[in-house]
C-alpha positions, 0 to 999 in steps of 0.5 A: 606427562600431560600431552602438549599441543604446539602452537604454530604461527604463520610467518610472512617474510615480506618485510625486506627489500627485493628486486621484484618489488622495486620493479613492480611497486617502486624502489625500496617497497616492502610490506611496511608500505601497505601498513603505513598507508592505511587510514581509518575508514570509520569511527574507532577503526584501528588503523594504521597499525603501528609496530614497535619497530619497522624492522628489516628482515634482511637483518639477522638480529631481527630474525633472532629477536622474533624467535626469542620473543615467540619462544618466551611467550609460548609460540612453538614454531613458525610456518614460513610462507614459501614462494617457489615458481616452476618451471625455472625454480624462481624464488621470492622472499626466501631470504629470512628463512635462508638466513635463519637456517644458515646463520643462527645457532640451534639455540637461537632458532625456533621450530619451523616448517614451510607453507608453499604459497603456490598461487600465481602472483598478481598485482591485486595482492597489493592493489586491491579488488577491482584494479589491475590483475596484471600477472607478475609471476606465473605458476607452472607446476612442471614435472619430475625434473622441476620437482627434483630442483625444488626438493634439492633446495628444500633438503637443507631445511628438511635436514635441519633439526629444528625443521618440524617433522612428524615421525621423521617426515618433514611437515609441508603445507600446501596452500592450494593443492587443488590447483596442482594438475598432477598433484597425485603424481607429485605426491607419490614422487615427493614421498619416494624422494624423501624416503631415499633421503632417509625420511619417512616420506613427506608429511603433507598438510592440505590447507582449505581456503574455500568450499570448492575444495571440500568434496575433492579427494586430495591425498594428504596426511592432515588437513587445516583450515586457513582461517579466517579465509576458509569461513569467510569464503564459505559464508554465502552458502548459509548467508541467512543463518548468521547476520555477519554472513548476510552482510558479507553476502550483500557486500560481495554482490554490491561490489560490481558497482564502483560506488558501493565502498562509499556506502557500506563497509564489510565489517564483521564482528570478531566474536560472532565470526568465531562462533561460526567457526566453531560450528564446523563438524568436519565429519567426513574428514578421515585425515588428521584435522588440526584446528585453527585460530586467528588473532584479527583480520583487517586487509584494508591496508591492502584493499582500502574500502574494499577490504574486510574489517573485523570489529570487536577484536582485542587481546582480551577477546583473542585470549578467550578464543585462543583458550577455546581452540587450545583446549579443544586441541588438547582434548582432541589429542592434536599435536599442533594448533595453527594461528594466523598470524605472526606478522601479517600486518597488511591483513591485521593478523599479528601476534607481534607487539604494536604501539597500541596493545604492546605484548598483550596478544603474546602474553595471552598465549602464554597465560593460556598455555601455562593454565593448561600445563599446571 
């Protein structure tokens, strides 16, 4: 039997009303508000992005529909962003995962795991660079008592047969493990706890976002680059090697002046950028290294003229890139390929159908997978 690589797509659970957003941004605010307010900033700029349906993730039928179309088109699982804040165990946007876990039958579910998006929450997430950086929720990592509360909450998911496990160890991604001051202590404690619960520990996946974490020794079972962020955030180190890097380098340095967005836009060619991504050697990585791909990127709905916008992206170009990363994953014997993203509408990265391309991106995934399974 041929070895298969499973495709896991990042999933943003932000498309439903929560009391925090009502308080911070106005009554009934959801991520759709960012998507709808987008405007084209130059000729042929693909904004606003319009979905087939402005759905509500508090509706379990929507979650069921997402699971169904994902499985039909070769998406093997979702990586739910998980928002947990110590020391009081505060959660945000937890409802879609909870309802999927408790209300759907096994055959209606898709495989899934969590990515702990462990950064603090500030208003810059919605209001853009250069505006208020008001702290909304602080992240304090706590100690064993706090970890116990977190783990007991996660247990109902880890015990789900659809939760992704590697050798009976629940997969758990951490967005910024380098921010956790007592990470090694936490790593050991969580593994010990999991073994007491009948698992073979926790399968920790360390995510890389920028160059500053490259040389850090952080215990984990596997590593994955959070693309396109990782390559964007390491661009200035070799700014002269690629034209898109040089433009981004200049854009960041000009950003200290308020008038600059009216003069230039941070536009990056999707094809050129992917060539840069492929140049990474990762020779010093001893852990399992999973490849990443991304559908598209345009965070101007959130950042306005200060956003980074990819051009020349299309379902056709995505299919070419996805083919490369999927075939390389098969060649490397990787069990998983991570894809940004299922529904990051505010950042332009989504596999879900829209009114411009329909199901084309999902159909591209299906074609590639069927090609290698023949």
